[in-house]
N, C-alpha and C positions, 0 to 999 in steps of 0.2 A: 515499470511505466509499460503499460497498451495504451494503443490507441494512439498508433503515430506519437509517440513518444509525451502523452499525458495518461491522468491515471485515470483511472476509472470508475464508473456508480458503483461497483464491486469491491474492488482494492478499497475507496474510500467509505464501505461501507462497513469492509473489513477493521481497518484503520483505526478506524472510532471503535470499535467494538474492544481492539484491543488498548487504546487510551487509557476507557472506561474499565476498564477491568486494572488497570496499573493504577486507572486515579484514587479504583474504591482501595485496593493494598495499601498503596502511600497514605490515604487516611486513617484503616485501619491501623498500622502501625503508630501512626502520630498520637492516633486518641490512646493507643496503650502506652504510650511514651511520653507522653504530655506531661502530665505529674513529675515524672522524676527529671523531663530535661528541665522543666520547672525550679527544682530545686536548685540543678544543678548552674542553667543558667538564662536567669528567666528571660533574660534581654535577648537572645541570642530564639528562643522558646518564642518570645510575640513576633520579637522579627522573623521569623520562620511563618507563625498563624500567620501572619498578614500580605506577605508576598501569595502565600497555597492561595489566599481566598483571589485575591488578584488574577492569580492563574485562573484561577476555579474559573472565576467574571471573564478572562477574556476566552475563556475555552468553550465556556456555556454557551454565548453569544457565535463563537465558528461554528460550535457542534448544531446550532439551531440554524444556520442557512445550508449547511454542509444536511441536516435533515429533508429541507426543504426541497435539497437537490434529487437527492435520493426520490423523496415521494412522488416529484415530479417526472423524476426518469419512470415510474410504474408506470404512466399516463402513455408513455411509448411504447404500445402494442407491438408484441412481434420482434424487440431489438434486444439482443443481451445484456445486461449489465456493461458485461465487459466488452462495447462498443461504443458503449457511449462515454465521453472525456466530462470529468469535471476537476479540471485542472482549477480554476479559481478559487471553489471552497474547499482545495488541499491544500492551498498554498495559506488559503488562511490559518486554517486549520495549524498548519503551522509554523504558521507565521504569532500566534495565540500562545505554542505550547514553546519557544525561542525565538527573539527577542531579531537574532541574528543570527540565519540558518546557518549552518558548520562549526557555528564559533557557542559553548557556552556561556550565557552573561546570567547574575545572582537575574532570582527570577525566574529562569527561566525552567521545566520543568523539570530539564535535568540533573541545573543545582539543585532545586530542591531534594532531588530523590539522594544527592550525594552526600548533605547536609545533615538531612535525618538518617541517612545511614552510618555516616562519621557522627555523629553525635551520643545516633544506641550505640554503637561498636559490631552492630551483626545487620545485614541484606536486610530490603525488604521480601519475604515470601513473593515468587514470582511464575510457583513453580505449575501451577497451571491457568498459564497464559491460551489463549484461545489460539489458533491455527487460523492461515485465511481460508479461502473454501471458494474465490473467484476464481473464475478461471484466466489464464491470460491471451487475449485475442489472438497476438504481435505472434507470440509463441507456436498455436496451434496455426499458425497462416504458416510458421517455417516450416516446422513437422510436416505439413502433409506437403506443404514445394518439395521437400529433404524424400517423401516416400515415390514421390512423382519424378524426379529426377534421379533415385535409382534404379527406378523405373526403365526409366528413356534409357541408364547407363547399359541396366540388364538386355538391352530390348538390343542400344548398339554394337554394343560386343557380340553378337549373334550374327550382327547385317558382315560383309567384309570388305575390303574397300573400293573396292573395283564399281562400287553399286551406289556414285555418287547420289543419283537422285533418292538413293532408299533414303540413305543421308541426311537429306535436303529432307523429306516426311516424318521423316524421326526424329529432327531437328522442333520440326513445326509441331508434330505433335507433344512433345514437349512442351515447350511454350503453352499449347494447350489444354497440356494439363496441368498444369503449373495455378495456366488462370483460375480454369474452374473448380481446382484443392480453395485457392487462396475464396472464391465467390461462395465455396457452401461452407467452409469453416464461418466465414463471416454473419451466414443468414443466421 
């Protein structure tokens, strides 16, 4: 998570790409297996197909709202995607995929994947899963602050304990350095 514990536009965009890829792979696997599944267990195949359609409808609505937020973020010229929070849209997508986050319920994305895998006896090929591209703003701030702190520690080791005034100046310099590093990363 970025932006003070909230998901960012960049993370949401990456997640939608991942979900779309997985859904396409699951859909393709289902289409290839559906005739055999129908011959094996017509009721299970029809039930799965109905729940898959319902999931796609829920996800489609949540995805449209998420895409609108991503589009609106482009109007915020000069603000990186990693600094624009979109937690409401993230949660809407999550609730479209899972009725109860943290648990797998019938008709959830994971449930439908699991049932398809069990029915066809092999996993869906997800070997080309897209990788995240969005930067993590919080991590960048921590890295910049760590670099400033390390530089301050190195400078403090050069100062003798009798120079109390110098230590205070180094400490204030460290605090200022962390503040400036944070500000430069957040641009």
